[in-house]
C-alpha positions, 0 to 999 in steps of 0.5 A, a space after each residue: 586754168 594755164 596756157 600750159 593746161 590748155 595745150 596739155 588738154 587739147 594733145 589729150 583729146 588723141 585719147 578715146 573720150 572713155 580712157 579721158 573720164 577715166 584717166 585724163 585727169 590723173 594724167 593731166 596732173 603728172 603731166 603739169 607737175 612734171 612740166 617746168 614753172 615757166 614753160 608755157 608749151 609742151 615739149 615736141 617730143 612729150 607732144 608727140 608722145 602724147 598724140 601717138 599714145 592716144 591714137 594707140 589708145 583708139 586703134 585698141 579701143 576699136 579692137 574689142 567685141 569679135 573680131 570676126 563680126 566686127 570686121 565683116 561690119 566694116 567690111 560690109 560699111 565699106 561697100 556699102 559706101 563704095 555703091 553710095 559713090 558709084 551712085 552719088 553723081 547722078 544726084 540730079 537725074 536720079 535722086 530718089 535711088 541716090 537717096 535711098 543708097 544714103 540711107 542704106 549706108 546710114 543703117 549699116 553704119 550706124 549697125 541698124 541692120 534689119 533696116 539696111 537690109 530691105 534698103 541695100 535690096 531694093 537698091 541693088 534690084 534697081 542698079 541692077 536694072 540700070 546695069 542691064 538696061 531694064 525698066 524694075 521698080 520705077 521708070 528711068 531714063 537710060 542711060 543715066 547721065 551724071 550731074 555732078 563729080 564725073 562725065 560717064 554715064 552710070 555703070 558704063 562698064 560695069 554689067 548687069 552680073 558685076 553689080 548683082 555681085 556686089 550688092 550681093 556681098 553686102 546683103 550675104 555680110 547683112 544677113 550675117 550679121 542679122 544672126 548675131 544682134 546686140 553684137 554690131 556696134 555703130 561706124 565712125 561718121 568719117 565714112 560719110 567724108 570718104 564716099 564724095 572722094 571715092 564720087 569724084 572722077 577726078 585726075 586720071 592714072 589710067 590712059 586716056 583712051 582705056 575704057 575701064 579708068 580708075 581716078 587717083 582719088 580712089 586709089 589714094 583712098 582704098 590705098 591709105 585704107 588698107 595701110 591703115 588697116 594694116 597699121 591698126 593691126 599691128 598695134 591691135 594684134 586683131 585680124 578684124 581690118 585684115 577681114 575689112 580688106 579681103 572683103 574689099 579686094 574681094 570685090 574689087 578683083 571680081 570688078 577687074 575680072 569681069 572688066 578684064 573679060 569685057 573691055 581688056 586691063 591694062 599693066 596699070 590695072 593689073 598694077 593696081 590691083 596688085 597693089 592692092 592684094 600687097 597691102 591685103 597681105 601685109 593687113 593680113 599678116 600684121 596682127 600675127 607679126 612680132 619684132 624678134 629681141 636683138 
């Protein structure tokens, strides 16, 4: 294998595995035949075209099956990951419930809906109890203090109604998905990389005296995810990512509305919510946007 062929093969990794199996050798032959005899490195324009074409193929490959089921499952997965991110800093204090939350995300992510329902329900009941200061299912010292990633007690700014609503969204979504056996497929393992970044308190964008602060790492993840949802919808002409974005925005909006009533929010909070709304609107319109010919 020549150096040029090795580099082409690495670039072709941008394409989905099924595409490479069906067309990889044929595409590689065309690339090698059209290359200059002594060339060892692909041209920059050619390499960029292969990478962008591969990423576009991956997006289109994801847009298979029912967009409503796919979008709902992605939205439920995002909320399950967010729920685990809230619990993760308290691993040293309530390890059993953090593990249960991780198992719930695993079941949702892999499409094991019937296994995810009882796990999510159990963790949700315990989470609501902690937020309300009640002893349910086991004896827990309240407030629950963190062991990593943050310095705030668990649910220090969220009441039991907010926590119950967040878990109820996941449960309702799972109940709908349970009526569609065989239509829910496993999601990427990259969801697990999102959890610690979302859990990390990190640098705060809000004022130091704000009762409800949002970390820059969480905001960056949210903005990047919604931007990718808009890009995916535009490339694949598929609304599933818009459904996911709308579900996530509904969850954040409910949390912010409750905190506005209990704690009061600043202009920064409103700007944060406004940016989420703009990106969600972009994701909703992207599948139907067409560039008019000149």
